[in-house]
N, C-alpha and C positions, 0 to 999 in steps of 0.2 A: 504494500499500499504506500502511495506517495505521501510523504509528511511535508506539507507546504507550510512554511513559517511565514507569517505575514511580513511584508516589506515595511518595517518600522524601525525606529532607532534602537528598540530593545532587542532586535534580532540582526545584529551587525553580521553581514555575510562573512567578513574576514575572521572575526572571533569564532563564529560557528564553524567555519572550515578548519580552524585550528583544533577546535574541540573534537570535531568528527575525525580529523586526521590522526590526532593523538589516541583517539578511541579505536584506531585500527581500521577505519574505513578509507577507501580510496575516494578522493575528492578532486573535482575539476573546478576551475575558476573561470568565469566568463567576465570580461572587462570591456566596457565601452571605451574605445580609443579615439574615435572621432565622430562628429555629428555634423550634419548640414540640414538646413530647413527647420522643420518644427519637431525634431526629435524630442520626446518628453523627458529624457533622462540625460544628464550632462556627461561629458567624458570623465572617467574614473568610477562610473556607476558599476556595481559588481552583482553577480549572482554566483552562489556556490551550489554545486550539484554533486551528490554522491552516487556511487554505483548502485546503492539500494533505492535510489529515487527521492532522497530527501532534497529539498530546495529551499534556499533562502536568498532574498534580495531580488533585484529586477534590473534589466537592461533596457526595457522599453515599455512593457505592457502589451497585452494582446498576444497574437499568434507568433510574433517574433520570438517570444520566450520558448515556445514549443520547438521551433527550429533550432534555437541555441542549446536546448536541453538534449536534443538529438545529436548535435555536433559534440557536446560534452561527452555523451556516452561513447561516441566513436574515439574521442581523444583518450578516454580512460582505457579503451580496449587496445589501442595501438601506441599510446604514449606520445603521439605527435601533436604539437600545438597547431591550431588553425586560426587564421585571420579571415573573418567573415564580413561580407558587406551585404546589407539589406537596403534596397531602395524601394520606396512605396510612392505610387502616384497619388495625386489628390483624390482621384476617384476611388481608390482602393484603400486609402489611408485609414479611414475610420473602422473598417472591418478588422484590421490588425492592431488597433489600439493607438494609433497615432492620430493627433488632432487634425492634421492635414499633411500634404506630401513632405517627405523628409528622407534622409539616408543616414544610416548609422554603420560604423564598423565595430566589430566585436572580436576581441582576441580571446580564444578559448585555449587553456593550458591545463596540464595536470597540476595539482596543488603545488604550491610553491615548496621549495626545499624546506626542511624543518628549520634550518638556520634563518631563512629569510622570513618565514611566517612567524617564528618566535620572535625575531627581531622587530617586526612590524608591531606585534602585540606588546612587546616590552616598550617600544617607543610610545605607543598609545597609552599605556599604564603610567609612564613617566611624563606624559604630556609633552613630548619632544616631537619636532618635525622629522619626518623621514620621507625620502623619495626612492621609489623602486623604479629603475630604469630597465626596461625590457626591449631587447632587439626583436622586432616583430618577424624577422626573417626566420629566425630559428629558436626564439624563446630564451636566449641567453640574458641573464639578469645580474644586476648590480644593485645592492641595497646600500644607500647613504643615509646615515642618521645624522641628525643635527650636531654640528661640532666635529664631525669626522669626515675624512675623505680617503677611502680605501686606495691602495695602489693598484695599478694596472688598468685604470679606466681608459677607454679609447680617447684619442685627441679630440677635444671639443666637448666631450660629454660632461666633464666636471664644471665647466663654465655654464652649460645649459642647466644643470642641476641646481647650481648656486642661484641662478636667475629665477628658476622656478620657486626656489625657497623664498626668495625676496618678495616675489609677487604673491606669496600668501595662500597658496592652496589650489591654484587652477592647474589641473592635469592637462597635458597636451601631447600631440605627436610631433616630433621633430625629425629633420633630416641631417645626418652627419656622415660625410664621405660617402654619399650615395646609398646609405642605409637608414631605414626608418626605425626610430626608437620611440617608445611610449614612456613618458615621464608621469608616473602616478604618484601624485603628491598626497602624502598622508599628514594632514595637519591635525594637531590635537583637536578632539571634539569640542565644539563650543560649549560652555557651560553657564548655567544661571545659578547664582548664590542668592538666595532669598533670605533677608534678615527680618525675622518676625513670623512666627507660626500662627498667623491670624487668618481670618476667614478668606481675605483676598488671596492669600498664599495657598489656601486649600483649593482655590479655582486655578491659580496660576501655575502651580507645580505640574499637575498632570498635563495641562495644556502645553506647557513648554516641552515636556518630554515627547509629545506627539510631533513636534517640529524638529526633534533631533537634538534638544539641548540636554546635557547632563545637568541634573537638578540636585542641589542640596539646600535644605532649609535649616537656618541657624537660629537658635533661640535658647537662652539659658533657662527659661521657664519650662521645666520638665512637664508640667501639667498641660502646656500647650503643644510642645513638640513630641507628639506620641505617634507610634505606628498606626493606631486606630484612626487618628485624624489625617495622616498622611500615608496610606498604604503604598508600599513600594517606593517611597521617596527616602533618599538619604537624609538622616537627621544629625545635627551636631548641637549638643546642649552645652555650648561654651559661650562666653561673652564674645560678641561679634568680632571685635578686634583681634582677639586670640584665635578665633576660628579662621579668619581671613589670612592671619599669618601662617597658620598651620597649612592651609589650603594652597598657599603660594600662588597669588593671582599672576596671570599672564595676559597677553593681548588677545586670547580667545575667551576671556572671562567677562561676564556681565554680573553687575551687583545691583540689587533693588532693596531698599529699605522700606518696610511697611508698618512699623510698630507705632509711629506717632509719639514715641517715648525718646526724649533726647538722650536718656541714659544708655539707650541701645543704638539708636539711629546715628548719633553724632560720632561715637567711636568707629562705627562701621564705615561711615563716610570718610573719616579722616584716614583710615586704613586703605579704603578702596582708592581714594585719590592720590595716595602715595605710590601707587602701582600702575601697570600699563593696561588695566581693564579697558575693553573697548566701549563699555557702556556703564554709566553709574546713574542710577535713578533713585528718587525719593518721593514717597507718597506725602501729600499734604497740599493745602490750599496756597494761594499766593502769599497770603499773610504769614502762614507757617513757614513757607519757604524763605521769606525775608528775614524772619527771626532766626531760622537755622543758618542762613548765610552769615549773619552777624556773629553768631556764636563760633562758627567755623573760621571766620576771619580773625576773631579774637584769639582763636587757638593757634593761629599762625599760618593758616592757608592763604596763598596769594590769589589774586583775582583770576588768573588763568585756570587754576585748579577749581575754583568755585564755579566757573563757567562751564566745566565739564558736567555738572550735575544736571540731569534732566528732571526738572521739577516746575510746576506739577507734573508728575510722571505720567506717561501715556500719551497717545495721539488723541486729538480733539474729535471724538466720534460721538460726543454726547452720552457717554457711557453712564449707566444707572445700575447700581448693584454690583456685587463682587464679581460675578462672572463677566459682565461687560467691562468692567475696569481691568480684569485680567486680560481680556482680549486687547484692549487698548495699549496696555503695558507690553504685551508680547509683540503687538504689531510695531511699536516703536523700537523694540530691541532689534527685530528683523530688519527694519528700515535702516538703522544705524549700521548693522552687520553688513548689509548689502550696499551701503552708501546711497540709499534712496533719498529723494527729497522728503523731508518730514512735514511740510505744510505747516499749519498753525499749531500752536501749542494748546493743550487741554486747559480750559479755565478751571 
């Protein structure tokens, strides 16, 4: 029986491929290497397929998946990687899951070597950047983790990998000396650190997980931060500044304070603004924000740091109630993450 695992952030194809591989199953990985037109999945999207028929992830949606699964079965049988191309006309696109005409290329390979797949999983666990360079002609691979550069890389590949790291996560196919290489950039998963185990957090945490954010709720009040109120969500019952120091903020981190209590929110904001978090937001009215800004200024924060705070938090969608406020907060985080125009602030 086929065990289809939904394509969601809780079922990461790479992590599942590692688990299945170490469990003794033969696994193939299918990776989108190039797209044109309206392909619904970007380069770097992955699907893992086992010889027993278990599947995780997606490379497009629709019937393209069926063809990729068949190619994966053949790869597991003969051990040969395959570079597949699927072109879909506007007339036929909808029936195979594409919104309109588009083309995708998919590289299918036996599971990565144990060293490569374990290295990628270790980099993810350490929240470090990693780039897996694959020569599409024969499947030769080089894994480059942040801060290291292995010996023996082909001329020009090292510079291309460093450029991909600087550009922050966009996977792409490049040409070097007449050979095609796919640079699969594995950036640390974006995460959301929510300060305050309040009712808005109860709505925001599961919603954020649905769009791929790793979520941790921070609140020293153990009666608030309970598994019953936040099922499946990581909880830290430390003071917020201590928690943020332990979690080591990076440029893939977003922080939102929701308690309305200066004893909790202010230390969290000071800690968040001292690091490279891509988003810092604080719940509260404009009057509350003004008072908070004065306190933070008195605590030594400069104007540039204070200007980083998104407050009142969330996009101006006229939100009412915890669920809608959570939607507005998450929409603003995504907009900042994708560098989209934010429009007006929420009153």
